[in-house]
OpenMM code with the backbone's topology and positions (N, CA, C; nanometers):
from openmm import Vec3, app, unit

residues = "MET ASN SER SER MET LEU LEU LYS SER GLU ARG LEU THR TYR ARG SER THR MET ALA SER ASP LEU GLU MET VAL LEU ALA ILE GLU ASN ASP HIS GLU ASN ARG SER TYR ILE ILE PRO TRP PRO ARG ASP GLN HIS MET ALA ALA LEU ARG ASP SER ASP LYS ARG HIS ILE VAL ILE GLU ASP GLU ALA ALA ASN PRO VAL GLY TYR MET ILE LEU ALA GLY LEU ASP SER PRO HIS HIS SER ILE GLU LEU VAL ARG ILE VAL ILE ALA GLU LYS ASN LYS GLY TYR GLY ARG GLU ALA VAL LYS ALA VAL LEU GLN TYR ALA PHE LYS GLY LEU SER ALA HIS ARG VAL TRP LEU ASP VAL LYS GLU TYR ASN GLU ARG ALA MET GLN LEU TYR LEU ALA LEU GLY PHE LYS GLN GLU GLY VAL LEU ARG GLU CYS ILE LYS ASN GLY ASP GLN TYR GLU SER LEU ILE VAL MET SER LEU LEU ARG GLN GLU PHE THR ALA LEU ARG VAL GLU VAL".split()
positions = [
    Vec3(0.4454, -0.6181, 1.7107),
    Vec3(0.5567, -0.6047, 1.6056),
    Vec3(0.6062, -0.4223, 1.6553),
    Vec3(0.7082, -0.4048, 1.6730),
    Vec3(0.7927, -0.3091, 1.7347),
    Vec3(0.7815, -0.2033, 1.6350),
    Vec3(0.8442, -0.0892, 1.6698),
    Vec3(0.7947, 0.0503, 1.5832),
    Vec3(0.9408, 0.1254, 1.5147),
    Vec3(1.0468, -0.0055, 1.5279),
    Vec3(1.1670, -0.0116, 1.4496),
    Vec3(1.1355, 0.0122, 1.3097),
    Vec3(1.2630, 0.1197, 1.2619),
    Vec3(1.2525, 0.2086, 1.1070),
    Vec3(1.2451, 0.0774, 1.0165),
    Vec3(1.1773, 0.0818, 0.9068),
    Vec3(1.1961, -0.0257, 0.8015),
    Vec3(1.2618, -0.0009, 0.7079),
    Vec3(1.2438, 0.0909, 0.6535),
    Vec3(1.3235, 0.2052, 0.5705),
    Vec3(1.3209, 0.3630, 0.5295),
    Vec3(1.3752, 0.4254, 0.4771),
    Vec3(1.3708, 0.5563, 0.4578),
    Vec3(1.3752, 0.5708, 0.3049),
    Vec3(1.2988, 0.6402, 0.2488),
    Vec3(1.3578, 0.6938, 0.1091),
    Vec3(1.3812, 0.8608, 0.0956),
    Vec3(1.3823, 0.9412, -0.0245),
    Vec3(1.4334, 1.0491, 0.0082),
    Vec3(1.3971, 1.1508, 0.0892),
    Vec3(1.2526, 1.1592, 0.0954),
    Vec3(1.1783, 1.2383, 0.1991),
    Vec3(1.0974, 1.1652, 0.2838),
    Vec3(1.0907, 1.0501, 0.3367),
    Vec3(0.9945, 0.9874, 0.3909),
    Vec3(1.0623, 0.8450, 0.4536),
    Vec3(1.0091, 0.8163, 0.5777),
    Vec3(1.0414, 0.7492, 0.6705),
    Vec3(0.9475, 0.6197, 0.7059),
    Vec3(0.9626, 0.5134, 0.7014),
    Vec3(0.8546, 0.4088, 0.6660),
    Vec3(0.8857, 0.2711, 0.8124),
    Vec3(0.7561, 0.2950, 0.9576),
    Vec3(0.8152, 0.2641, 1.0394),
    Vec3(0.7165, 0.1306, 1.0434),
    Vec3(0.7013, 0.0237, 1.1383),
    Vec3(0.6187, -0.0242, 1.1531),
    Vec3(0.4983, -0.0034, 1.2783),
    Vec3(0.3868, 0.0128, 1.2262),
    Vec3(0.2737, 0.0724, 1.2743),
    Vec3(0.2258, -0.0017, 1.4426),
    Vec3(0.2011, 0.0788, 1.5458),
    Vec3(0.1647, 0.0814, 1.6894),
    Vec3(0.0256, 0.0622, 1.6711),
    Vec3(-0.0003, 0.0047, 1.7798),
    Vec3(-0.1514, 0.0122, 1.8034),
    Vec3(-0.1692, 0.1743, 1.8354),
    Vec3(-0.0727, 0.2439, 1.9198),
    Vec3(-0.0684, 0.3828, 1.9606),
    Vec3(-0.1324, 0.4831, 1.7979),
    Vec3(-0.0699, 0.4387, 1.7089),
    Vec3(-0.0935, 0.4883, 1.5897),
    Vec3(-0.2541, 0.4671, 1.4781),
    Vec3(-0.3176, 0.4079, 1.5710),
    Vec3(-0.4088, 0.3604, 1.4880),
    Vec3(-0.5229, 0.4242, 1.5000),
    Vec3(-0.5352, 0.5400, 1.5984),
    Vec3(-0.6135, 0.6690, 1.5537),
    Vec3(-0.6223, 0.7462, 1.4387),
    Vec3(-0.4776, 0.7275, 1.3989),
    Vec3(-0.4450, 0.8688, 1.2951),
    Vec3(-0.4901, 0.7403, 1.1733),
    Vec3(-0.3952, 0.6259, 1.1845),
    Vec3(-0.4681, 0.5159, 1.0228),
    Vec3(-0.6087, 0.5529, 1.0065),
    Vec3(-0.7191, 0.5609, 1.1187),
    Vec3(-0.8536, 0.5163, 1.0905),
    Vec3(-0.9062, 0.6610, 1.0679),
    Vec3(-0.8407, 0.7885, 1.1419),
    Vec3(-0.8701, 0.9360, 1.0468),
    Vec3(-0.8308, 0.9379, 0.9266),
    Vec3(-0.7326, 0.8833, 0.9056),
    Vec3(-0.6771, 0.8677, 0.7402),
    Vec3(-0.7710, 0.8252, 0.6556),
    Vec3(-0.8391, 0.6993, 0.6809),
    Vec3(-0.8721, 0.6173, 0.6328),
    Vec3(-1.0528, 0.6471, 0.5662),
    Vec3(-1.0936, 0.7226, 0.7102),
    Vec3(-1.2080, 0.7633, 0.7228),
    Vec3(-1.2222, 0.9040, 0.6157),
    Vec3(-1.1095, 1.0164, 0.6115),
    Vec3(-1.1035, 1.1062, 0.5410),
    Vec3(-1.2409, 1.0893, 0.3990),
    Vec3(-1.3178, 1.2069, 0.3740),
    Vec3(-1.3516, 1.1936, 0.2776),
    Vec3(-1.2744, 1.1720, 0.1235),
    Vec3(-1.1823, 1.2542, 0.1158),
    Vec3(-1.0721, 1.2336, 0.0239),
    Vec3(-1.0051, 1.0740, -0.0081),
    Vec3(-1.0117, 0.9524, 0.0861),
    Vec3(-0.9832, 0.8635, 0.0625),
    Vec3(-1.0821, 0.7697, 0.1034),
    Vec3(-1.1858, 0.7639, 0.1441),
    Vec3(-1.2775, 0.6759, 0.1473),
    Vec3(-1.3247, 0.6025, 0.0719),
    Vec3(-1.3596, 0.6957, -0.0518),
    Vec3(-1.4330, 0.6109, -0.1606),
    Vec3(-1.3106, 0.5331, -0.2326),
    Vec3(-1.1976, 0.5659, -0.2108),
    Vec3(-1.1094, 0.4679, -0.2779),
    Vec3(-1.0456, 0.3412, -0.2099),
    Vec3(-1.1340, 0.3055, -0.0848),
    Vec3(-1.0498, 0.1863, 0.0044),
    Vec3(-1.1764, 0.1417, 0.0580),
    Vec3(-1.1780, 0.0585, 0.0985),
    Vec3(-1.2671, -0.0234, 0.2036),
    Vec3(-1.2599, -0.0113, 0.3371),
    Vec3(-1.2809, 0.0972, 0.3559),
    Vec3(-1.2256, 0.0885, 0.5941),
    Vec3(-1.2459, -0.0387, 0.6916),
    Vec3(-1.1516, -0.0348, 0.7237),
    Vec3(-1.1709, -0.1699, 0.8268),
    Vec3(-1.2016, -0.1091, 0.9368),
    Vec3(-1.2262, -0.1970, 1.0390),
    Vec3(-1.2605, -0.1082, 1.1731),
    Vec3(-1.1433, -0.1650, 1.2209),
    Vec3(-1.1189, -0.0926, 1.3641),
    Vec3(-1.0071, -0.0811, 1.4201),
    Vec3(-0.9683, -0.2223, 1.4784),
    Vec3(-1.0557, -0.3111, 1.5189),
    Vec3(-0.9830, -0.4806, 1.5166),
    Vec3(-0.9209, -0.5162, 1.4381),
    Vec3(-0.9432, -0.4680, 1.2947),
    Vec3(-0.9225, -0.5470, 1.2221),
    Vec3(-0.7447, -0.4765, 1.1431),
    Vec3(-0.7246, -0.3874, 1.1926),
    Vec3(-0.5936, -0.3083, 1.1903),
    Vec3(-0.5222, -0.3646, 1.2686),
    Vec3(-0.5857, -0.3820, 1.4233),
    Vec3(-0.5076, -0.4471, 1.5099),
    Vec3(-0.4871, -0.6086, 1.4963),
    Vec3(-0.5705, -0.6820, 1.4372),
    Vec3(-0.4812, -0.8029, 1.4069),
    Vec3(-0.3892, -0.8324, 1.2706),
    Vec3(-0.3734, -0.7415, 1.1910),
    Vec3(-0.3312, -0.7067, 1.0741),
    Vec3(-0.1609, -0.6350, 1.1695),
    Vec3(-0.1804, -0.6179, 1.2750),
    Vec3(-0.0585, -0.5712, 1.3528),
    Vec3(0.0181, -0.6985, 1.4080),
    Vec3(-0.0926, -0.7789, 1.3849),
    Vec3(-0.0230, -0.9151, 1.4846),
    Vec3(0.0062, -1.0258, 1.3916),
    Vec3(-0.0391, -1.0181, 1.2634),
    Vec3(-0.0219, -1.1026, 1.1526),
    Vec3(0.0992, -1.1106, 1.1260),
    Vec3(0.1582, -1.2309, 1.1177),
    Vec3(0.2874, -1.2304, 1.0783),
    Vec3(0.2853, -1.2506, 0.9094),
    Vec3(0.1757, -1.2780, 0.8637),
    Vec3(0.1710, -1.2628, 0.7093),
    Vec3(0.2075, -1.1466, 0.6319),
    Vec3(0.1355, -1.0254, 0.7819),
    Vec3(0.1344, -0.8859, 0.7214),
    Vec3(0.2299, -0.7830, 0.7786),
    Vec3(0.2648, -0.6839, 0.6862),
    Vec3(0.3327, -0.6032, 0.7525),
    Vec3(0.2504, -0.4522, 0.7450),
    Vec3(0.1596, -0.3857, 0.8769),
    Vec3(0.1305, -0.2590, 0.8581),
    Vec3(0.2484, -0.1686, 0.8951),
    Vec3(0.2169, -0.0633, 0.7879),
    Vec3(0.3537, 0.0444, 0.8131),
    Vec3(0.3161, 0.1793, 0.8178),
    Vec3(0.3512, 0.2868, 0.9280),
    Vec3(0.3283, 0.4078, 0.9089),
    Vec3(0.4309, 0.4705, 0.8028),
    Vec3(0.3964, 0.5835, 0.7387),
    Vec3(0.4591, 0.7055, 0.6623),
    Vec3(0.4543, 0.8206, 0.7101),
    Vec3(0.6281, 0.8549, 0.7022),
    Vec3(0.6393, 0.9718, 0.7878),
    Vec3(0.7394, 1.0232, 0.7236),
    Vec3(0.6720, 1.2083, 0.7691),
    Vec3(0.7830, 1.2692, 0.6679),
    Vec3(0.9214, 1.3308, 0.7382),
    Vec3(0.9785, 1.4437, 0.6541),
    Vec3(1.1416, 1.4604, 0.7692),
    Vec3(1.0925, 1.4606, 0.8752),
    Vec3(1.0017, 1.5609, 0.9545),
    Vec3(0.9671, 1.6015, 1.0717),
    Vec3(0.8693, 1.4714, 1.1453),
    Vec3(0.9227, 1.3866, 1.1324),
    Vec3(0.8472, 1.2044, 1.1722),
    Vec3(0.6693, 1.2858, 1.1906),
    Vec3(0.6571, 1.3578, 1.1103),
    Vec3(0.4851, 1.3571, 1.1317),
    Vec3(0.4279, 1.2598, 1.0374),
    Vec3(0.2774, 1.1953, 1.0411),
    Vec3(0.2612, 1.0636, 0.9814),
    Vec3(0.1721, 1.1563, 0.8508),
    Vec3(0.2384, 1.1076, 0.7223),
    Vec3(0.1543, 1.1299, 0.6575),
    Vec3(0.0816, 1.0111, 0.5241),
    Vec3(0.0869, 0.8989, 0.5890),
    Vec3(-0.0116, 0.8122, 0.5422),
    Vec3(0.0352, 0.6338, 0.6288),
    Vec3(-0.0007, 0.5536, 0.5661),
    Vec3(-0.0070, 0.4463, 0.5817),
    Vec3(0.0206, 0.3303, 0.5034),
    Vec3(0.0603, 0.2231, 0.5030),
    Vec3(0.0442, 0.0952, 0.3793),
    Vec3(0.0361, -0.0154, 0.4937),
    Vec3(-0.0424, -0.1152, 0.4032),
    Vec3(-0.0214, -0.2694, 0.4582),
    Vec3(0.0238, -0.3703, 0.3299),
    Vec3(0.0773, -0.4439, 0.3764),
    Vec3(0.1540, -0.5509, 0.2595),
    Vec3(0.0822, -0.7151, 0.3214),
    Vec3(0.0429, -0.7706, 0.2411),
    Vec3(-0.0145, -0.9129, 0.2932),
    Vec3(0.0964, -1.0179, 0.2008),
    Vec3(0.0995, -1.1743, 0.2408),
    Vec3(0.1315, -1.2531, 0.1923),
    Vec3(0.2818, -1.2641, 0.2027),
    Vec3(0.3582, -1.1833, 0.3168),
    Vec3(0.5054, -1.2257, 0.3394),
    Vec3(0.5531, -1.3619, 0.3753),
    Vec3(0.4560, -1.4352, 0.4041),
    Vec3(0.4448, -1.5714, 0.4430),
    Vec3(0.4072, -1.6766, 0.3224),
    Vec3(0.3962, -1.6444, 0.2023),
    Vec3(0.3670, -1.6964, 0.0911),
    Vec3(0.4885, -1.7411, 0.0134),
    Vec3(0.4286, -1.8828, 0.0156),
    Vec3(0.5883, -2.0041, -0.0475),
    Vec3(0.5729, -1.9484, -0.1865),
    Vec3(0.4983, -1.8468, -0.2215),
    Vec3(0.5121, -1.8536, -0.3971),
    Vec3(0.5868, -1.6872, -0.4025),
    Vec3(0.6196, -1.6223, -0.2909),
    Vec3(0.6850, -1.4991, -0.3024),
    Vec3(0.6159, -1.3877, -0.3948),
    Vec3(0.5136, -1.4092, -0.3419),
    Vec3(0.3674, -1.3071, -0.3895),
    Vec3(0.3339, -1.2376, -0.2966),
    Vec3(0.3942, -1.0912, -0.3013),
    Vec3(0.3301, -0.9488, -0.1931),
    Vec3(0.2254, -0.9068, -0.2686),
    Vec3(0.1261, -0.8671, -0.1608),
    Vec3(-0.0022, -0.7606, -0.1892),
    Vec3(0.0519, -0.6530, -0.1256),
    Vec3(0.0267, -0.5663, -0.2116),
    Vec3(-0.0075, -0.4125, -0.1385),
    Vec3(-0.1825, -0.4010, -0.1542),
    Vec3(-0.1774, -0.4536, 0.0237),
    Vec3(-0.3275, -0.4519, 0.0314),
    Vec3(-0.3736, -0.2818, 0.0200),
    Vec3(-0.3344, -0.1644, 0.1010),
    Vec3(-0.3664, -0.0594, 0.1011),
    Vec3(-0.2171, -0.0020, 0.1030),
    Vec3(-0.2467, 0.1458, 0.0711),
    Vec3(-0.1799, 0.2873, 0.0617),
    Vec3(-0.2570, 0.3668, 0.0471),
    Vec3(-0.2628, 0.4492, 0.1577),
    Vec3(-0.3081, 0.5577, 0.2272),
    Vec3(-0.2268, 0.7001, 0.2615),
    Vec3(-0.2442, 0.7858, 0.1434),
    Vec3(-0.1423, 0.9520, 0.1994),
    Vec3(-0.2714, 1.0248, 0.2422),
    Vec3(-0.2224, 1.0988, 0.3305),
    Vec3(-0.2968, 1.2156, 0.3873),
    Vec3(-0.2910, 1.3424, 0.3097),
    Vec3(-0.1902, 1.4044, 0.2945),
    Vec3(-0.1091, 1.5227, 0.2539),
    Vec3(-0.1220, 1.4715, 0.0496),
    Vec3(-0.2122, 1.5224, -0.0253),
    Vec3(-0.1991, 1.4924, -0.1721),
    Vec3(-0.1188, 1.6113, -0.1911),
    Vec3(-0.1001, 1.5493, -0.3201),
    Vec3(0.0167, 1.6454, -0.4155),
    Vec3(0.1196, 1.6903, -0.3817),
    Vec3(0.1860, 1.5847, -0.3252),
    Vec3(0.3286, 1.6401, -0.2628),
    Vec3(0.4348, 1.5061, -0.2914),
    Vec3(0.3855, 1.3886, -0.3777),
    Vec3(0.4690, 1.3210, -0.4675),
    Vec3(0.4615, 1.1881, -0.3386),
    Vec3(0.4151, 1.2190, -0.2515),
    Vec3(0.4266, 1.1181, -0.1304),
    Vec3(0.3985, 0.9811, -0.1751),
    Vec3(0.2814, 0.9641, -0.2504),
    Vec3(0.2182, 0.8124, -0.2622),
    Vec3(0.3181, 0.7673, -0.3797),
    Vec3(0.3803, 0.8807, -0.4808),
    Vec3(0.4806, 0.8074, -0.5786),
    Vec3(0.6073, 0.7490, -0.4909),
    Vec3(0.6221, 0.8698, -0.4245),
    Vec3(0.7990, 0.8272, -0.3270),
    Vec3(0.7717, 0.6343, -0.2384),
    Vec3(0.6373, 0.6483, -0.2187),
    Vec3(0.6076, 0.5338, -0.1186),
    Vec3(0.6278, 0.4196, -0.1525),
    Vec3(0.5214, 0.4313, -0.3068),
    Vec3(0.5070, 0.2840, -0.3766),
    Vec3(0.6602, 0.2363, -0.4326),
    Vec3(0.7032, 0.3655, -0.4699),
    Vec3(0.8655, 0.3096, -0.5060),
    Vec3(0.9643, 0.2589, -0.3808),
    Vec3(0.9028, 0.3154, -0.2372),
    Vec3(1.0180, 0.2770, -0.1639),
    Vec3(0.9334, 0.1113, -0.1221),
    Vec3(0.8270, 0.0770, -0.1200),
    Vec3(0.7640, -0.0709, -0.0746),
    Vec3(0.8639, -0.1431, -0.2123),
    Vec3(0.8070, -0.0908, -0.3360),
    Vec3(0.8823, -0.1922, -0.4406),
    Vec3(1.0220, -0.2859, -0.3697),
    Vec3(1.1026, -0.1568, -0.3363),
    Vec3(1.2565, -0.1812, -0.3440),
    Vec3(1.2301, -0.3043, -0.1886),
    Vec3(1.1894, -0.2552, -0.0908),
    Vec3(1.1634, -0.3112, -0.0148),
    Vec3(1.0978, -0.4673, -0.0501),
    Vec3(1.0058, -0.4659, -0.1004),
    Vec3(0.9404, -0.5818, -0.1238),
    Vec3(1.0365, -0.6818, -0.1808),
    Vec3(1.0848, -0.6130, -0.3081),
    Vec3(1.1975, -0.6910, -0.4007),
    Vec3(1.3101, -0.7501, -0.3485),
    Vec3(1.3882, -0.6619, -0.2761),
    Vec3(1.5039, -0.6805, -0.2297),
    Vec3(1.5008, -0.6534, -0.0808),
    Vec3(1.4008, -0.6515, -0.0223),
    Vec3(1.3937, -0.7032, 0.1142),
    Vec3(1.3202, -0.8078, 0.1543),
    Vec3(1.2168, -0.8166, 0.0613),
    Vec3(1.1623, -0.9488, 0.1106),
    Vec3(1.1375, -1.0469, 0.0194),
    Vec3(1.2334, -1.0582, -0.0975),
    Vec3(1.2792, -1.1490, -0.2015),
    Vec3(1.1348, -1.1877, -0.2621),
    Vec3(1.0449, -1.0811, -0.2757),
    Vec3(0.9717, -1.0771, -0.3517),
    Vec3(0.9328, -1.1610, -0.4969),
    Vec3(0.9046, -1.2233, -0.5400),
    Vec3(0.8445, -1.2225, -0.7211),
    Vec3(0.7754, -1.1906, -0.8270),
    Vec3(0.6921, -1.1407, -0.7184),
    Vec3(0.5566, -1.0326, -0.7666),
    Vec3(0.5076, -0.9459, -0.6902),
    Vec3(0.4927, -0.8452, -0.6696),
    Vec3(0.3939, -0.7851, -0.6124),
    Vec3(0.2547, -0.7340, -0.6809),
    Vec3(0.1469, -0.7477, -0.6048),
    Vec3(0.0407, -0.7400, -0.6895),
    Vec3(-0.0742, -0.6651, -0.5846),
    Vec3(-0.1670, -0.5856, -0.6314),
    Vec3(-0.2644, -0.5073, -0.5840),
    Vec3(-0.3921, -0.4865, -0.6665),
    Vec3(-0.5068, -0.4431, -0.6138),
    Vec3(-0.6268, -0.4235, -0.6653),
    Vec3(-0.6494, -0.2848, -0.6167),
    Vec3(-0.7281, -0.2206, -0.7214),
    Vec3(-0.7622, -0.0736, -0.7208),
    Vec3(-0.8779, -0.0320, -0.8126),
    Vec3(-0.9704, 0.0336, -0.7247),
    Vec3(-1.1177, 0.0587, -0.8038),
    Vec3(-1.1020, 0.1416, -0.9224),
    Vec3(-1.2002, 0.0817, -0.9958),
    Vec3(-1.1853, 0.0946, -1.1636),
    Vec3(-1.2183, 0.2590, -1.1798),
    Vec3(-1.2120, 0.3435, -1.1025),
    Vec3(-1.2409, 0.4572, -1.1178),
    Vec3(-1.1020, 0.5413, -1.0414),
    Vec3(-1.0335, 0.5008, -0.9916),
    Vec3(-0.8948, 0.5430, -0.9216),
    Vec3(-0.7957, 0.5620, -1.0101),
    Vec3(-0.8370, 0.6707, -1.1469),
    Vec3(-0.7702, 0.6621, -1.2370),
    Vec3(-0.6471, 0.7148, -1.1874),
    Vec3(-0.6364, 0.8309, -1.1075),
    Vec3(-0.4969, 0.8641, -1.0375),
    Vec3(-0.4052, 0.7353, -1.0096),
    Vec3(-0.4564, 0.6321, -0.8933),
    Vec3(-0.3853, 0.5646, -0.8580),
    Vec3(-0.3166, 0.4734, -1.0219),
    Vec3(-0.4155, 0.4179, -1.0715),
    Vec3(-0.3844, 0.3356, -1.2126),
    Vec3(-0.2807, 0.3730, -1.2563),
    Vec3(-0.3237, 0.5365, -1.2842),
    Vec3(-0.1607, 0.5970, -1.3750),
    Vec3(-0.0795, 0.5927, -1.3074),
    Vec3(-0.0491, 0.5939, -1.1686),
    Vec3(0.0719, 0.5991, -1.1085),
    Vec3(0.1360, 0.4484, -1.0817),
    Vec3(0.0352, 0.3556, -1.0993),
    Vec3(0.0682, 0.2019, -1.0919),
    Vec3(0.1882, 0.1967, -1.2366),
    Vec3(0.0800, 0.2398, -1.3247),
    Vec3(0.1535, 0.2274, -1.4560),
    Vec3(0.2573, 0.2643, -1.4946),
    Vec3(0.3132, 0.3773, -1.4678),
    Vec3(0.3839, 0.4448, -1.4473),
    Vec3(0.5366, 0.3729, -1.4018),
    Vec3(0.5034, 0.3056, -1.2991),
    Vec3(0.5880, 0.2490, -1.2119),
    Vec3(0.6185, 0.0997, -1.2831),
    Vec3(0.5430, 0.0524, -1.4042),
    Vec3(0.5603, -0.0568, -1.4707),
    Vec3(0.4633, -0.1833, -1.4136),
    Vec3(0.3617, -0.1590, -1.2945),
    Vec3(0.2741, -0.2209, -1.2825),
    Vec3(0.2258, -0.3076, -1.4266),
    Vec3(0.1243, -0.4152, -1.4260),
    Vec3(0.0580, -0.4500, -1.5411),
    Vec3(-0.0996, -0.4807, -1.4848),
    Vec3(-0.1926, -0.4797, -1.5694),
    Vec3(-0.2995, -0.4752, -1.5446),
    Vec3(-0.3472, -0.6200, -1.5755),
    Vec3(-0.3661, -0.6973, -1.4772),
    Vec3(-0.4098, -0.8101, -1.5071),
    Vec3(-0.5397, -0.8793, -1.5589),
    Vec3(-0.6191, -0.8121, -1.5176),
    Vec3(-0.7316, -0.8208, -1.5172),
    Vec3(-0.8798, -0.7388, -1.4310),
    Vec3(-0.9730, -0.7793, -1.4521),
    Vec3(-1.0997, -0.6856, -1.3585),
    Vec3(-1.1872, -0.7625, -1.2886),
    Vec3(-1.1819, -0.7765, -1.1655),
    Vec3(-1.3142, -0.8244, -1.0657),
    Vec3(-1.4314, -0.7584, -1.0712),
    Vec3(-1.4986, -0.7910, -1.2142),
    Vec3(-1.6191, -0.6927, -1.2181),
    Vec3(-1.7400, -0.7373, -1.1194),
    Vec3(-1.7772, -0.6210, -1.0337),
    Vec3(-1.9053, -0.6005, -0.9620),
    Vec3(-1.8496, -0.6810, -0.8110),
    Vec3(-1.7412, -0.6571, -0.8048),
    Vec3(-1.6689, -0.7987, -0.6546),
    Vec3(-1.7013, -0.7305, -0.5249),
    Vec3(-1.7409, -0.5864, -0.5270),
    Vec3(-1.7406, -0.5630, -0.3880),
    Vec3(-1.8744, -0.4444, -0.4191),
    Vec3(-1.9617, -0.4465, -0.2785),
    Vec3(-2.0581, -0.3592, -0.2728),
    Vec3(-2.0945, -0.2681, -0.2222),
    Vec3(-2.1112, -0.1121, -0.2558),
    Vec3(-2.0484, 0.0029, -0.1822),
    Vec3(-2.1534, 0.0801, -0.1539),
    Vec3(-2.2915, 0.0862, -0.0639),
    Vec3(-2.3975, 0.1203, -0.0454),
    Vec3(-2.5039, 0.0485, -0.1598),
    Vec3(-2.5718, 0.1185, -0.2329),
    Vec3(-2.6276, 0.0235, -0.3075),
    Vec3(-2.5870, 0.0018, -0.4666),
    Vec3(-2.4632, 0.0305, -0.4817),
    Vec3(-2.3617, -0.0051, -0.5871),
    Vec3(-2.2869, -0.1017, -0.5515),
    Vec3(-2.2633, -0.1473, -0.6902),
    Vec3(-2.1325, -0.2580, -0.7441),
    Vec3(-2.0211, -0.2068, -0.7491),
    Vec3(-1.8797, -0.2387, -0.7400),
    Vec3(-1.7969, -0.1828, -0.7789),
    Vec3(-1.6953, -0.2742, -0.8258),
    Vec3(-1.6268, -0.2378, -0.9409),
    Vec3(-1.5281, -0.3397, -0.9952),
    Vec3(-1.3849, -0.3072, -0.9322),
    Vec3(-1.2768, -0.3886, -0.9304),
    Vec3(-1.1303, -0.3520, -0.8885),
    Vec3(-1.0651, -0.4555, -1.0197),
    Vec3(-0.9725, -0.3805, -1.0112),
    Vec3(-0.8631, -0.3818, -1.1651),
    Vec3(-0.7584, -0.4231, -1.0373),
    Vec3(-0.7288, -0.5597, -1.0974),
    Vec3(-0.6051, -0.6361, -1.0167),
    Vec3(-0.5031, -0.5718, -1.1283),
    Vec3(-0.3644, -0.5473, -1.0718),
    Vec3(-0.2361, -0.4783, -1.1109),
    Vec3(-0.1213, -0.5895, -1.0842),
    Vec3(-0.0081, -0.6001, -1.1339),
    Vec3(0.1145, -0.6320, -1.0520),
    Vec3(0.2600, -0.6525, -1.1564),
    Vec3(0.3805, -0.6752, -1.0685),
    Vec3(0.5092, -0.6166, -1.0965),
    Vec3(0.6014, -0.7342, -1.0614),
    Vec3(0.6545, -0.7845, -1.1631),
    Vec3(0.7356, -0.8774, -1.1627),
    Vec3(0.8810, -0.8824, -1.1106),
    Vec3(0.9379, -0.8965, -1.0653),
    Vec3(1.1017, -0.9132, -1.0074),
    Vec3(1.1635, -0.8479, -1.1286),
    Vec3(1.1631, -0.9468, -1.2553),
    Vec3(1.2363, -0.8897, -1.3725),
    Vec3(1.1814, -0.8046, -1.4411),
    Vec3(1.0614, -0.7397, -1.4341),
    Vec3(0.9865, -0.6142, -1.4619),
    Vec3(1.0730, -0.5151, -1.3716),
    Vec3(1.0749, -0.5215, -1.2446),
    Vec3(1.1153, -0.4326, -1.1801),
    Vec3(1.2462, -0.4180, -1.1914),
    Vec3(1.3042, -0.5223, -1.1854),
    Vec3(1.4869, -0.4897, -1.2189),
    Vec3(1.5387, -0.4324, -1.3244),
    Vec3(1.4285, -0.4315, -1.4636),
    Vec3(1.4239, -0.3851, -1.5676),
    Vec3(1.4522, -0.2356, -1.5804),
    Vec3(1.3342, -0.2028, -1.4673),
    Vec3(1.3050, -0.0271, -1.4516),
    Vec3(1.4098, 0.0066, -1.4225),
    Vec3(1.4809, -0.0820, -1.3461),
    Vec3(1.5751, 0.0013, -1.2204),
    Vec3(1.5290, 0.1427, -1.1450),
    Vec3(1.4071, 0.0841, -1.1103),
    Vec3(1.3087, 0.2502, -0.9985),
    Vec3(1.4256, 0.2466, -0.8345),
    Vec3(1.4401, 0.3615, -0.8894),
    Vec3(1.5066, 0.4319, -0.7617),
    Vec3(1.3898, 0.5168, -0.6891),
    Vec3(1.4501, 0.5172, -0.5246),
    Vec3(1.3777, 0.6067, -0.4335),
    Vec3(1.4938, 0.6409, -0.3933),
] * unit.nanometer
topology = app.Topology()
chain = topology.addChain("A")
for resn in residues:
    res = topology.addResidue(resn, chain)
    for name in ("N", "CA", "C"):
        topology.addAtom(name, app.Element.getBySymbol(name[0]), res)
């Protein structure tokens, strides 16, 4: 995948992740503020995502081209036009980057990729993310109870989605 720009929002630019970006991706993923909210991937899993035509691995940069996070989409080859927001991780908190990036990726998925549905899962205790997704129109579909093991504990995931007609009715702008 090349490093061409995929889209731009008010303050952020989104481009395809390159292999040379993976050290930054791994560092952001393993930061103590992010690690408990995601299931970190090893480098080779990120490399596989870069080569997978069904996935889009995206670096998020600020106005000065400094990386502030990344996201991964999957389902690009889905005959059902169902795109999964596999991951969004923002390094710089409390700047509104997460909200801006989710709005931008929704525009990209529905308008650029002709998605019918965008979905994600979020750990049940990630209230900040759930409130953001709800504010942007996502609906909770269900709970995958204790589906992942984290150390000695099991954690549940909340499945959320947004349909094209819901997105269109909201008129989400970036």
